[in-house]
C-alpha positions as CSV (number, residue, x, y, z in Angstrom):
1,M,-8.2,-13.3,12.3
2,S,-4.8,-11.7,13.1
3,R,-3.7,-8.8,11.1
4,P,-1.9,-9.9,7.9
5,T,1.6,-8.7,7.2
6,V,1.9,-5.9,4.6
7,R,4.1,-6.8,1.6
8,L,5.9,-3.6,0.4
9,A,6.2,-4.7,-3.3
10,R,4.3,-5.6,-6.4
11,P,3.1,-9.2,-6.9
12,Y,5.3,-9.6,-10.0
13,T,8.9,-10.4,-10.6
14,Q,8.9,-8.7,-14.0
15,A,9.3,-4.9,-13.9
16,A,7.0,-2.7,-16.0
17,Q,8.4,-2.2,-19.5
18,H,5.7,0.0,-21.0
19,I,3.4,2.9,-20.1
20,Q,-0.2,2.7,-21.3
21,P,-2.7,5.5,-20.8
22,L,-6.3,4.3,-20.3
23,P,-9.5,5.9,-21.4
24,F,-10.6,6.1,-17.7
25,S,-9.1,6.6,-14.3
26,L,-9.5,4.0,-11.5
27,R,-9.5,5.1,-7.9
28,V,-10.9,4.4,-4.4
29,A,-14.4,5.7,-3.9
30,K,-14.4,8.0,-0.9
31,T,-17.7,9.9,-0.8
32,A,-21.4,9.2,-0.5
33,N,-21.8,10.5,-4.1
34,D,-19.2,8.1,-5.4
35,I,-21.2,5.2,-3.9
36,E,-24.5,6.5,-5.3
37,R,-22.9,6.7,-8.8
38,I,-21.4,3.2,-8.5
39,C,-24.8,1.8,-7.5
40,A,-26.6,3.5,-10.5
41,Q,-24.0,2.1,-12.9
42,R,-24.2,-1.3,-11.1
43,A,-27.9,-1.5,-11.7
44,Q,-27.5,-0.6,-15.4
45,A,-24.8,-3.3,-15.8
46,Y,-26.8,-6.1,-14.1
47,S,-29.9,-5.1,-15.9
48,R,-28.3,-6.1,-19.3
49,H,-28.1,-9.7,-18.3
50,Q,-29.8,-10.2,-15.0
51,P,-32.7,-7.7,-14.7
52,D,-34.6,-9.9,-12.2
53,L,-31.7,-9.6,-9.8
54,V,-31.7,-5.8,-10.0
55,A,-35.2,-5.8,-8.6
56,K,-34.8,-8.6,-6.2
57,L,-31.7,-7.1,-4.5
58,D,-32.5,-3.5,-5.2
59,L,-29.1,-3.0,-6.7
60,G,-29.7,0.6,-7.6
61,V,-29.1,1.7,-3.9
62,P,-26.1,0.9,-1.6
63,E,-26.0,-2.5,-0.1
64,K,-25.1,-3.1,3.5
65,D,-21.6,-4.3,2.5
66,D,-21.0,-1.1,0.5
67,L,-21.3,0.9,3.7
68,R,-19.1,-1.3,5.8
69,D,-16.3,0.7,7.6
70,D,-13.8,-2.0,6.5
71,A,-14.9,-2.3,2.9
72,V,-13.2,-0.6,-0.2
73,L,-15.0,0.3,-3.4
74,L,-13.1,1.0,-6.6
75,I,-14.6,3.4,-9.2
76,A,-13.5,3.8,-12.8
77,E,-14.5,7.1,-14.5
78,S,-14.3,8.0,-18.1
79,H,-11.8,10.7,-19.1
80,A,-14.3,11.7,-21.8
81,D,-17.2,12.7,-19.7
82,G,-16.5,11.6,-16.1
83,S,-19.2,8.9,-16.1
84,V,-18.8,5.7,-14.2
85,V,-17.6,2.9,-16.5
86,G,-16.9,0.2,-13.9
87,S,-16.6,-0.6,-10.3
88,M,-15.8,-3.3,-7.7
89,R,-16.2,-3.9,-4.0
90,L,-13.4,-5.4,-1.9
91,T,-14.0,-7.0,1.5
92,T,-11.8,-9.2,3.7
93,N,-12.1,-11.6,6.5
94,I,-9.8,-9.6,8.7
95,N,-12.6,-8.5,11.0
96,S,-15.4,-11.0,10.2
97,P,-15.8,-14.1,7.9
98,L,-16.3,-13.6,4.2
99,R,-19.7,-14.3,2.7
100,F,-18.3,-17.5,1.2
101,E,-16.9,-18.7,4.6
102,N,-20.4,-18.5,6.0
103,E,-22.2,-20.1,3.0
104,F,-19.8,-22.9,2.1
105,D,-17.5,-25.4,3.6
106,L,-14.1,-24.2,2.3
107,A,-11.1,-26.5,2.1
108,P,-8.6,-26.6,5.0
109,R,-6.1,-24.5,3.0
110,F,-8.3,-21.5,3.5
111,Q,-8.8,-21.9,7.2
112,G,-7.2,-19.1,9.3
113,K,-5.9,-17.4,6.1
114,P,-6.5,-13.8,5.2
115,L,-9.0,-13.8,2.3
116,L,-10.4,-11.1,0.1
117,E,-13.7,-11.2,-1.9
118,A,-13.8,-9.1,-5.1
119,G,-17.5,-8.6,-5.6
120,R,-20.1,-6.6,-7.6
121,M,-17.6,-6.1,-10.4
122,T,-19.2,-4.2,-13.3
123,S,-18.2,-2.6,-16.5
124,R,-19.9,-0.6,-19.2
125,N,-20.2,-1.9,-22.8
126,G,-17.8,-0.7,-25.4
127,R,-14.0,-0.2,-25.6
128,E,-13.8,1.3,-22.1
129,G,-15.7,-1.6,-20.6
130,R,-13.4,-4.1,-22.2
131,L,-10.4,-2.5,-20.5
132,V,-12.1,-1.9,-17.2
133,V,-12.4,-5.6,-16.1
134,P,-8.6,-6.4,-16.5
135,A,-7.8,-3.1,-14.8
136,L,-10.0,-3.9,-11.9
137,I,-8.4,-7.4,-11.6
138,K,-5.0,-5.8,-11.8
139,A,-5.9,-3.5,-8.9
140,A,-7.4,-6.4,-6.9
141,F,-4.1,-8.4,-7.3
142,E,-2.0,-5.5,-6.2
143,I,-4.2,-4.5,-3.3
144,S,-4.4,-8.2,-2.1
145,Y,-0.6,-8.6,-2.3
146,R,0.2,-5.3,-0.6
147,T,-2.3,-5.9,2.3
148,G,-1.0,-9.4,3.0
149,I,-4.0,-11.4,1.6
150,D,-3.3,-15.0,0.7
151,Y,-6.3,-15.9,-1.5
152,L,-8.5,-13.7,-3.6
153,L,-12.0,-15.1,-4.2
154,L,-14.8,-14.2,-6.6
155,I,-17.8,-15.6,-8.4
156,A,-18.6,-15.6,-12.1
157,R,-21.3,-16.9,-14.4
158,P,-20.9,-18.1,-18.0
159,P,-19.4,-16.8,-20.3
160,I,-17.5,-14.4,-18.0
161,D,-16.0,-17.3,-16.2
162,R,-13.8,-18.0,-19.2
163,M,-11.8,-14.9,-18.5
164,Y,-11.0,-16.0,-14.9
165,V,-9.8,-19.4,-16.2
166,A,-7.5,-17.6,-18.6
167,L,-6.2,-15.6,-15.5
168,T,-5.4,-19.0,-13.9
169,F,-8.1,-18.7,-11.2
170,E,-9.0,-22.1,-9.8
171,D,-12.5,-23.6,-9.5
172,M,-13.2,-24.0,-5.7
173,F,-15.6,-26.9,-6.3
174,N,-14.2,-28.6,-9.4
175,G,-16.9,-27.7,-11.9
176,K,-19.8,-27.7,-9.5
177,R,-21.7,-24.4,-9.7
178,V,-23.2,-23.0,-6.6
179,E,-25.7,-20.3,-5.5
180,T,-24.7,-17.5,-3.1
181,S,-26.6,-14.6,-1.4
182,A,-24.7,-12.3,-3.8
183,Q,-26.7,-13.7,-6.7
184,P,-29.6,-15.8,-5.4
185,G,-31.0,-18.2,-7.9
186,V,-28.1,-17.8,-10.3
187,P,-25.6,-20.7,-10.6
188,V,-22.1,-19.4,-10.5
189,T,-18.5,-20.7,-10.2
190,L,-16.6,-19.8,-7.1
191,F,-13.1,-19.0,-8.1
192,Y,-9.9,-18.5,-6.1
193,I,-6.3,-17.6,-6.7
194,D,-3.2,-17.9,-4.6
195,I,-1.9,-14.3,-4.4
196,P,1.7,-14.9,-3.3
197,A,2.0,-17.4,-6.3
198,V,0.1,-15.3,-8.8
199,D,3.2,-14.2,-10.8
200,T,4.5,-17.8,-11.1
201,R,1.1,-19.1,-12.1
202,L,0.6,-16.4,-14.8
203,R,4.0,-16.8,-16.3
204,Q,3.9,-20.6,-16.4
205,A,0.5,-20.5,-18.0
206,Q,1.7,-17.9,-20.5
207,C,-1.4,-15.9,-19.5
208,P,-2.4,-13.5,-22.3
209,Y,-3.1,-10.8,-19.6
210,Y,0.4,-10.9,-18.2
211,E,1.8,-8.0,-20.2
212,F,-1.2,-5.8,-19.1
213,L,-0.9,-6.9,-15.5
214,A,2.8,-7.1,-14.9
215,E,4.8,-5.5,-17.7
216,T,2.7,-2.3,-18.2
217,D,2.5,0.7,-16.0
218,H,-0.9,2.3,-16.0
219,P,-0.7,5.8,-14.4
220,D,-4.5,6.0,-14.6
221,L,-4.7,3.3,-11.9
222,V,-4.4,5.4,-8.7
223,I,-4.4,3.0,-5.8
224,D,-4.1,4.6,-2.3
225,H,-2.6,1.6,-0.5
226,D,-2.2,3.4,2.8
227,H,-5.9,4.3,2.8
228,I,-6.9,0.8,1.8
229,E,-4.8,-0.8,4.5
230,R,-6.3,1.4,7.2
231,R,-9.8,0.6,6.1
232,F,-9.2,-3.2,5.9
233,N,-7.8,-3.1,9.5
234,V,-10.5,-0.9,11.1
235,P,-12.6,-3.0,13.4
236,R,-16.2,-3.1,12.1
237,K,-18.7,-0.9,14.0
238,S,-22.3,-1.9,14.8
239,S,-24.7,-2.1,12.0
240,S,-26.4,1.2,12.9
241,P,-27.1,3.3,9.8
242,A,-24.7,6.1,8.7
243,P,-25.9,9.7,9.0
244,E,-27.8,10.9,5.9
245,G,-25.4,11.9,3.1
246,V,-22.4,10.7,5.0
247,T,-20.2,7.6,4.4
248,S,-17.0,6.5,6.0
249,V,-15.5,5.2,2.8
């Protein structure tokens, strides 16, 4: 995969009209402690609805993809007490195929295109949690656009899948649910969205999230685009384990 061309802009045609403080900050995870805290919250989030998966995949500890040199993890932390209220892992096919490229026969439109997987998205219950998911999606859209990604892919199970339909994501397999190594034994929908066309899609659909995504400035979303671009474009090292207590995030 050749290096995608960076787009020095937002993915929206509409300028931000409002400023909205959030009850949490969202940033790139950069330390081993950040990753440990993300995994602890991830295990709690999955245990609410999929406790068997927590044990099967040992979600309380970092996964191999969490420690990739070319992966980016986002962490949302409460302003009230600093606790983790949500997180997400971003990986691309710039250096190696996505999980979904290895596990499914994707349509020709995706062949040779820069793709991004938004995986392990979690949120805490309550008001903060309700705002975390759209904030993570907003960050994923902006990161994908800036780094030259053409399609953002993710999986969702019912009833969470309804939110992605409202966000104009498309069903990769037209209603057929699939199983992936990310959630073995759990039927999910594989969704995708065309990143360069995301603004047009959202406006034409009169998406209820458009004001939050495009028309509102959120100072609590701190996206270090230069750092993210460098990580996505760093060639992957061998799978040798990182030194204890050290991560290259």
